[in-house]
N, C-alpha and C positions, 0 to 999 in steps of 0.2 A: 512617482511610480517607476518601476524598473523597466529597462529596455526589454523588448521581445527576445525570446530564446528560439532559435531556429535549430531543429533537429533533423539531420540528414537521415534518410530512410531508404531502404531497398524496396519497400512496399509501395511508397508513393512519392519518391524523390526527396521530399522534405515536408515537415509540418511545423507549426508555429505555436509557441506559448505566449499569450498576450496578458499583461497585467493591466486591469482596468479599475477605475474608481467610480464609474458611473454605469451601474447595471441597467437602469431604465433606458438610457440612451442606446446601449449596445443591443439590448433585447428588442427595443422598438424597431431599430434598423433591420434586424433579422426577421422580425415578425411581419414586416411590410413586404417581404419577398415571398411571392406566392408558392415557390417550389419547396418550401421548408415545412417539415412536420416535427412538432415538438414532442419529446418524451420527458415527462417531469415527475420527479420523486414526489409522492403524495405529501410527505411532511413539508417539503419545500413549497409546494403549491399552496399550503396553508400559511406558513411563516412569511412568505413573500408574495402574498396574493395581490397586494397593491402594485408592487414592482412588475409582476407578471400579468397585470390586467390586460395589456395589449395582446398577449398570447391567447388568453382565454376568450377574448372578444373577436379577434381577427383571424386567428390561425387554426389550422388543424392540429390537434394535440391528443395525447393519451396520458393519463395519470397512472403511474405504476406503484405498486406496493413493494417497497425495497426491503426485503428480509431474506435471510440466507435460504429459507425454504423455497423461495421463488427462483433461485438460480438453477433452473432445470430446463430440460427440453420441452416439457409439457407447458410450463409458463411462457417460454419463448414462443411456442406455437400459438398460444392464446394471443400474445401481443402481435404476432405476424398477421393473424386473422383480423385483428382490430385495425392494423395499418392498411390492410387490403380494403377493409370497409371504408377507410378514409381516402380510398382511391390513390394510394401512393404509387409512384412511378419510378423507374430506374434513374431518371434524371433529377429526382427529388433528393433532398438532404435531410437526414435526421439531426435535430438539435437536442442534445441530451443535457438535462439539468438535474444533477444529483451526485451522490457519492459513488463509492466503489462498486456497490451492487448494481446500481443503475448503469454504470459504465460497463461492467462485465456482460450484463444481459444485452444492452443496446449494441455494444461493439460486436458481440457474437451475431446478433440479428443483421447488423449492417454488413457483416462479412459474407453472409450466405444468401440474403434476400436479393433476387435478381443477379446473383453471382457478385454482388458487391454494391453497396450504397456509400456515397460520401456522407461524413458526419462531422459535427462540431460538438465540443464538450465544454460545459460549464461545471467544473468540479466544485462540490459544496462542502466537503469535509476536509480536514487537514491532511488525513492520509491520502486522499485523492489528489489534493493540490500539491503536496510535497513529493509524491511518489508515483502513484499508479497512472496519473494522467498521461505520462510519457512512457514509452517502452513497448507499445504496440499490442500488449497481451490482452486477451480476453479469456476468462475461465468460467465454466459453469459445471455444476455437479451432475453426476449420473449415478442413480441408485444410491448406495451408501458411500460412494467415492467422491471426495471433495475435489473440485477443480480438475476433473478428469478430461473434460472436453474443452477445446478452445482453439483460438486462431490468433494470428498476428495481423492486426488491422488498425493502425493508429488513426485518430481523428485528423482532419486537415487543419483545424484551428482549435485551440484551447484558450479559454478565457478565465483567468483567475481573478475572482472578485473577493477581496478580503472580508467584506461585510457578511458573507455567508458564515464565517467562523464565529460570529457573535451568537449564533443559535446553538453552538456545541456545548456539551457538558464539560466539566473539568477533566473527567476521565477520557473523553474523546480527544481533548487537546493533549493529554499525556500520551495517548496512543500515538498520535502524530509525532510528538516529540521523540518517542522511542524509535520510530522509523527514520526520522531525520538524523538522530544520533548514530544510527548504523551506517548511514552514508558518510557522515562527518568523520567517524573513526576509520572508515575504509580509506580515507584520503590522508588524514593527519589527526592532530588532536586540538588544533587551535580553535576551530569554530565550535567544537564540542565544549571547550572551556568557556566560550562565550555563552552558550546555552546554560551551562552550570552556574555561571556568575549571575545570570539574569533569570534564573528558573522561576522564582516566585512572581516576578514582574510579568513574565510571559504568560503565566496562568491567568493573571488578572487584567492584562492589557494586550488584547489580541492584535493591536496595531503593530506590535513588535514582530509578529510572525512572518510577514512577507519577506523580510531580509533573510530569514533562515530558509524559507521556502525556495527562494531564488538560488541560494547556495546548494540546497539539496538537489534541485533539478539540474544545476550545472554539473555536479559530480556524477549524477546518473547519466546525463547526456554524454559525457566523455566516454563512458563504457558502452552504452547501448549503440552508439554510432559505430563502434568496433565490432560488437557482437549482438546485433539486433535480435537474432533468433535463439539466443541463450544456449550456445553450443560450446563456449570456451570461457573466456575471461569473465563474462557476466556472472559466472557461478560465485564470485566473491561476494555478491550481494545476498547470498544465502547466510552470510555471517549473522549468527544469533538466531536464525530462523529455524534450523533443524531442532534445536533445543527449545525454542520458543513455541513453535507449532504444537509440540507435544504437551507443553504446559497448558496451552489453550484447550487442548483436547481433554486432558484429565480434570481440568477445572470446569468442564462443560461450557466453555467459552464465557464464563463469568469474568475471567481475566481478559481484558481487551488486548488486541493483537500487539500494538506497539509496546505495551508494558510487559507482555510476555517476552517480546523480543529483547527488551532491556535485561531481563533476567537471563535470557538465552545468551546474550553477548557476554555477560559477567561470568556465566558458567563456562563458556568457551574460553574466556581469558584465563580462568582458574585452571582449566585442563591444560592450556598452553603453558602456564607457569609450571605446572606439575611435570611437564615434559621438557622443561628447560628452555623453552622457546622465548620466554620473556622473564625478566627479573621480578622480584617481589615489588620493587619500587614502581615499575611500569604497570604491574597489575593494579596496585593501589591507586595510581594516578587515574586510571580509567574507571576503577571501581567507585571512587569518590564522585565521579560524574554520573555514572549509571545508577548508583544507589538512590539518588534523588528521584528517579523516575520509576523505581521498582515498587510494585505493590506488596502487601503482606502475603507471603507465601513461603511454605517450607516443604522440602522433601523429607520424608520420614518413612518408617516401616509401613505406615498405612497407605502410602501411595507410590512407593518406589517401584514396585513390580508393575503397576499400571503405567508408570512413566516409561520404564524400559520397554514395555510392550508397545506403547505409542511411538517411541523412537524407532522400534524395529520395523514399523510400517512406513517410514519415510521413503519417498520415491527416489531419493538420491543414494540409497544404500546399495551396496554390492555384496551379494551373498550374505554372509553372517558378519558383515562389517558396516559400521555406521559412517555414512558420508557426512563430514563436518568441516566447516571452515574455521580454522584456528588462526592465531595471530602471532607474529614475531615482533609486534609493536604496532602502534597506529600507522595505517597506510601500508602495512606489510601482512597481507592475508594470503592463506594458502589452503588448499583442500587436503584433508587428512582423513584416512579411513581408520576408525577405532574398532577394536574387537568388542563384541557383545559378551562380556564376561564379568566375573565378580569384581575385578579391579575397577571397571568403569562404574559399576553400581556403587562401590565403596567410595570412589572419588566424588561422585555426585552427593552422597550422604555427608562426606567430609566437608565439601563446599557449603552445604546447607548448615551444618553445625557451626561453621566459622563465620558465615557471612549473611545468612538469611535471618530476618526478624522473627 
């Protein structure tokens, strides 16, 4: 198993990512501490009922339903009431077991209840293990606005247990791969090539994933330690996300996040090539990697206007310009503002005609 990763933080000095191979041993140790309250994803409580038996027998806990519709103030208030009923105190710690939605809700609650609670996190999805578990952010939705409310409040300890990944679908693994590729291509192309070379094996053999998770977190750590509060250099991690989020939206989230990001990176690379920022050879070198993780999807006259409208609502925009991260090659990302005009629309349609299935 890999060495721990220590992330320096302006919020709580530092926090630690621990890779573990014995979930029961670690959970039992924490469950025996009286000051802990567990928050457990409903699905995980069923899949890992045996491993979490000591939690349900000895500890205070709540089970939460982790779906996007519950990332709200109203649901957060409901959980706070349940925590108060469990007689939670300021010196208690939340132990969160779940994916990104459990993380968002619990991190938000931990940052506001008693003006701040300590919390630990056991991420159970590949997206959470390779990305969101570090970086401090929480985000919940408000009315029709996605991720409008949030705080910066990292967990003190993170425990990555690869066994959780065995419960994930192939599409959930592909989603995590897309997020990891965006980190790898933000640094260089070498590890992305390793993913490409082992792509089919990774989908069938989840034990290969911790190596890539460790590298993904290493790359993210280097940037968030410089820009924890996302005010400068951390914006490079929006690579592929501006275009990808809009794909998620117009597909009504049928296309999962990381696969939408894979298309988003490829489109960003195509636009970069059209602007002379990269050569055709560099574009195809990255395209051949990303294409393995891209779902069936096409831009055409039936959806291009909806797509442009979705892009126009991105929070990184300035006036009538689209805020986008483009590339001058692997490891060379920069923020560029693109005009919302027919040339952008035609460029997207040209990309689809040439490179989408």
